[in-house]
N, C-alpha and C positions, 0 to 999 in steps of 0.2 A: 018345591025342589027336594029330592030325596036326600037322606042323610049321606049316602055315598057321594052324590054329586056335590053336596056342600063341602065335604072334606076335600074332594078333588079340586074344586075351584079355589078354595082357600089355601091350597098348597100342601095339605096334609095327605100323604099317599099311604094307603093301607095295603099291606100284603099279609099273608096268612100268619106271619110271625111277629110283626112289629109295626108300630107307627113310626113314620119318619117325616121330617120337614122337607118338602120338595122344593120350596122356594126360600132360600136362606135370607133373602132381602127382607122377608117378613119380620126378622128380628128387630129391625129399626122401628117400624111403627108399633110393634108390640112393646118394645122397651120404652117408647115414649108414652104409651098408655099406662104402663106400670109406674112411670115417674109422675104422671098426672094423678094417679090413684094414691100416691104417697103424699101425705100432708106436708112434709118437710120440703118437698121439691115442687109441689103443685104450682105455686104462684110464679116461680122463676121459669118453669117449663112453659106455662101458658103464655107468659110475656115473650119468651124467646121464640116460640113457635109463631105467635102473632106477628112479631117483627119479621120473621123469616118469610111469612106469606105476604103481608102488606108492603113491606119495605124492599123485598127482594123478588119473590116469585112473580108478583103481578107485573113489575117492571120488566123482568126477564121475559115473561110470556108475551108482553106487548112488543118487545124488541124482536123476539124470535118469530112472532107471527108475521111481522113485516118482512123479515129475512126469508122465511120459507115461502111466503106468497110471491116474493120477488124471484126467488130461485126457481119456482115452479114454471115460470114463463121463459126460462133460459134453457138452452140445450147444452149438452156436453161438448158439441162441436162448435165452440164459439171462437170469436176472432182472436182472443188471447191465446187459446190453445194452438191455433194455427200459426201464430207468430213465433212460437217457441223455436222453431227449427232454423231460423235465419242466422242467428249469431249466438255465440257462447255468452257474451255479455248481456244480450237481450234476454236470453234464457234465465239468467240469474235475476234480472230485474222483474220479469214476469212471475218467476217463482216466488220472489219475496212478496209481490203484490197479492198473489193467490194465498200465500201464507197469512197475510194480514187480514183476510176475510175471517170474521168470527166463526167459531166452530172448526171442525177438522176437515171439511170437505175439500177445500182448496189444497191443503197440505197433502192429503191422501192422493189427490190427482198427481201432484208432482212426484211423490214417493213411488207411485205406480209407474209413472213414465221413466223414472230413473231405472227401475228394474227392467223395463222393456227396452232400454237403450235409446230412448227418445230425448232425454236431457242428461246433462253431465253431473258429476259428483258435486261440483260447485253449486249447482242449482238445488241439489238435495240439502246441502248445508244451509243455503240461503233460506229455503222454506222452513226448515226446522228452527232456524234462528228467529225468523219473523213471526211464526205462528204462536198464538196463545191458547189455541183450542177453545173449549167451551168457557174457560175462565174469562175470555174477552166479552162474552155476552153479559156476564155478571158485572164486570167492571164498567162496561159501557152503560148498562142499565142503571147502575147505582151512582156512578160518578162520571158522566159523559165526557167532561173536559179531560179528566185524568185518563180515561179510557182512550180517547183519541190521541193524547200525548204518548201513551205507552205503545199504542199500535203504530204510530208514526215513527217512533224511535226504533221499533222492531223492523220496519221496512228499511230504514236507512242502514242500520247495523247489519241486517241480513244481506243487503246488496253489497256492501263493502266486504263483508266476510266471504260471500260467494265469489267475488272477484279475486280476492286474495287466494282462496282455495284453487280457483281456476289457474292462477299463475304457478301454483305448486304442483298440482296433479292434473293428469289427463282426464278426459271426460269419463272414461271407462274404469277409473280407479275403484277397485274392490267390487265391481259389478259382477253378479253371478253369471254362470254360463247360460247360454240361450235355452238349454233343455229345461231349466227351472222356470222359465217365464210363464209357461202355461199354468203353473200352480197359483200364480198370483191372482187370477180371477176368482179362484175358489177361496183364497184367503181374504180378499178385499171386497168382494161384490155379493155378499150374502143377501138374500131377500128376507132375512129375519127368521124367527123361529117357526112361524107358519103353522101352529096348531090352534085348534078352536078356542082353547082356554086363553091363550095369549092374545088372540085376535079380539076376544070379548073384552079383556081388560084394556087393550089399546083403544077400542071403540068407546068404552066408558070414560077413559081418560080424556079423549077428544071431546066427547059430549059435555063432560063437566067443565072443561076449560072454555068450550064454546059459550056456555052459559055465564061463566065467571069473567071472561076476558074484559068486556066493556065496563060492567059495574065495578069489577075489581080495580081496573085502572083508575076510575074516578075516585073511589074510596082511597086508594093508595096515594093519589095526587093530593087529595084533601088532607090526609094525615101528614104528608110531607110539608104542607103549609101550616101545620100545627092547628088544624081545625078539629074541634071536638065533634067527631062524627056521631057519637052516642047522643050528645045533646041536640045536634041538628036534626037527627032522625027520631028524637024523643024515645030513645031506647034506654033500658036500664044500664047502670054503670058497668063497664067492662064487657058489654055485649059484643062489640066489634072484636075485642081481643079474643074472646072465647070462640067466636065464629072463625076467626083467622086460624086459631090453633086446630079447630075441628077440620077445616078445609085442608090444612097441611097433612093431617093424619089420613084423611080420606084419599087425597092424591097419592100419598106414599103407599097406602094399602094397594091401590090399583097398580101403581108403578112396580111394586114388589112382585106382582103376579105376571109380569110381561117377560121376564127373563130369569133363568136360573144362574146362580153363581157356581161355575165349575172350573174357573181358572182365574189367574191374576187379571188377565185382560177383561174378562167378564165383570170383574169387580170395579175396575177403575175407568173403563171406557163407556161412552154413550152406547145406547142400544142401536144395533143395526136396524135400519128402517126399510120397509118394503117401498119400492118405487111408486106403487099404486096408492099409497096412503095420502089422504087429504092433508094439505098444509097445517090445518089446525091439529090433526093427530100427531104430526111430526113435532109441532110446537109443544104439545102436551108431553110427549116423551122426553124431549130435551129439557123442558122446564122442570119436570119432576126429577130428572137425573141431577140437574144442577141444584135444585132445592134440597135433595137428600144430602148432598155433600155440604151445602151451606148449613143445614140443620146440625149435622155432625160437628162442624167447626164451631158454630155458635153455642151448641149445648156443651161441648167440651170446655169452651171458654167460661161460660156462666157457671157450670157446675164446679169447675176448678176454683173460681172465685168464691163460691159458696162454701166449699169444703175447707180450703186452705186460707190461712190468715194473711195473704199477701196478694197484691194486685199484679196481674200479668203485665200490665202496661209499665209498672215500675221495674219489673224484672227485665222486660225487653230493653228499657233504657240502660240498664246495667250491662247488657250484652249487645249494645248497639253495633259495635264494630264487627261482630260475628254474623249479624243478621243478613247482610248481602250474600255472604258465603252460604248461609243457611238456605236462602232462596235459590241459589244455584244448585246446591246439592239436592234439594227437593225437586228441582226442575229436571234432574237426570232420571227421575222415576217416570217410566212411560205411562201414558193415560192422562185423562183430563181431571179425574177425581182429586189426586193430591194437589194439583195446581189450583183447583177451586178452593181447597182448604187455605192455601196461602193468600189468595185474593180475599177470602172471607176474613182472615186474620188482619189483613191490611185495612179492610173496611171497618173492622172493629177497633182499629187503632193500636193493635198489638205489635205489628211490624211496620216499619217506615216505608216510604215510597221507593227508596233505594232497593229494599229487599223485593218489593213487587216488580220493579224493573228487571232486576237480575234474574228473578224467577221467570218472568215473561220471555226473556231472551234465551234462557237455557232450556225451558220446557218445550217438548215436542208434541204434546197432546196425544191423540190416538194415531197420528200419522206414522209413528215409529213402529207400530205393531206389524204392518205388512212387510216393512224392511227387515225387522227382526226375524220374521218367519222365513224370508227368502234369502236375505243377505245379511246375516248377523254381524259380520265384520264391518261392513259398510255402515250399518246402524250404529255400532259402538263408536267407530271413529268419527262419524258425522255428529253424533250427540256430544262427544267430547270437544270437537271443534267449536260447536255452538256455545259450550260452556266458557271458552276463553274470552270472547267479547262480552259475555254476560258478566264475568268478574270485573273486566276493565270498566265497562260502562256503569255497572252497579256501584262500584267503589268510587268512581269518578263523581257520580251524582252524590254519593254519601259525603265525600270530603268537600265538595263545592257548595252544596245546598242544605245539608243537614247538620 
């Protein structure tokens, strides 16, 4: 490989006057390598990255692979989509069920149909209330019982909220004019970046996870049962931990080359995927996106504990009353990335389940972006409406059970 091609593939673009970083997501794996190279932070960083891979990424990848393989045999013209148009109340119910699907696909379908005039405003509020976005994959993979509980609460609250909104507003409330509808397909249905470099990185991600998926799942399961894998495999001490850290960095390096950060949406939303991609490639893209945000959350938590002489868990207990509100406010931020941070903090024991529930109800994942692009007033009002039941349910859970 020539020097120029190497620079191009690694995201360093050369013009006649300067070098510049073409892929800003490279800063994450580069920063992790710098922390590993620093003796004061090496041990905690390797341990954190290892936990991120074996305890999170492997389970998320296993969950996502099942989801994407199942999704690949379904068509967009399914029975649920056809049943939308029979009743306003049925629309709300089906919208909430689509929102409950992990990821943002179901919620984006409903958001698209609202813009196109196929479902009402109540259905939009219902799906935004019910959806957790990609944070659902993380919670279901790490704590399945809690994940199903939160998703179920989202469906019930989404349905009730949608029916209430239907009683207040007409279906076309804040819907944009018809002349704007044609822009929706361009905003929502991108086929991805589509250049050779990105395709190469996507293919390598898929290949790596194809190799790692089964052995990674077995090792992750063994570690969950407190089995000393190093001893069983007769490996030197900390080998599995170092391997996990290396695999996280390798995956993040490939992930960083699949998309440039040029907007807020590009930073916090999952990569748009080509329809022609193999399910394992889609699994790899989503797994690495979730892992990146989990690593950011875990590293922030561990490095804060390393630098400052207080425990975040103790701090969170002192501010327990404010944490459900904190979850709601974070949920108002569009995109899946911030919500994955909250779920990571819950899994780390920093925030309680009430904050996780309030965030799950108020967050809209990536589904809010197409509505923001075409109907910003509808997006603002809908997300504020979803915040109301999030506050009520979050604080109800807090006072009753925590």
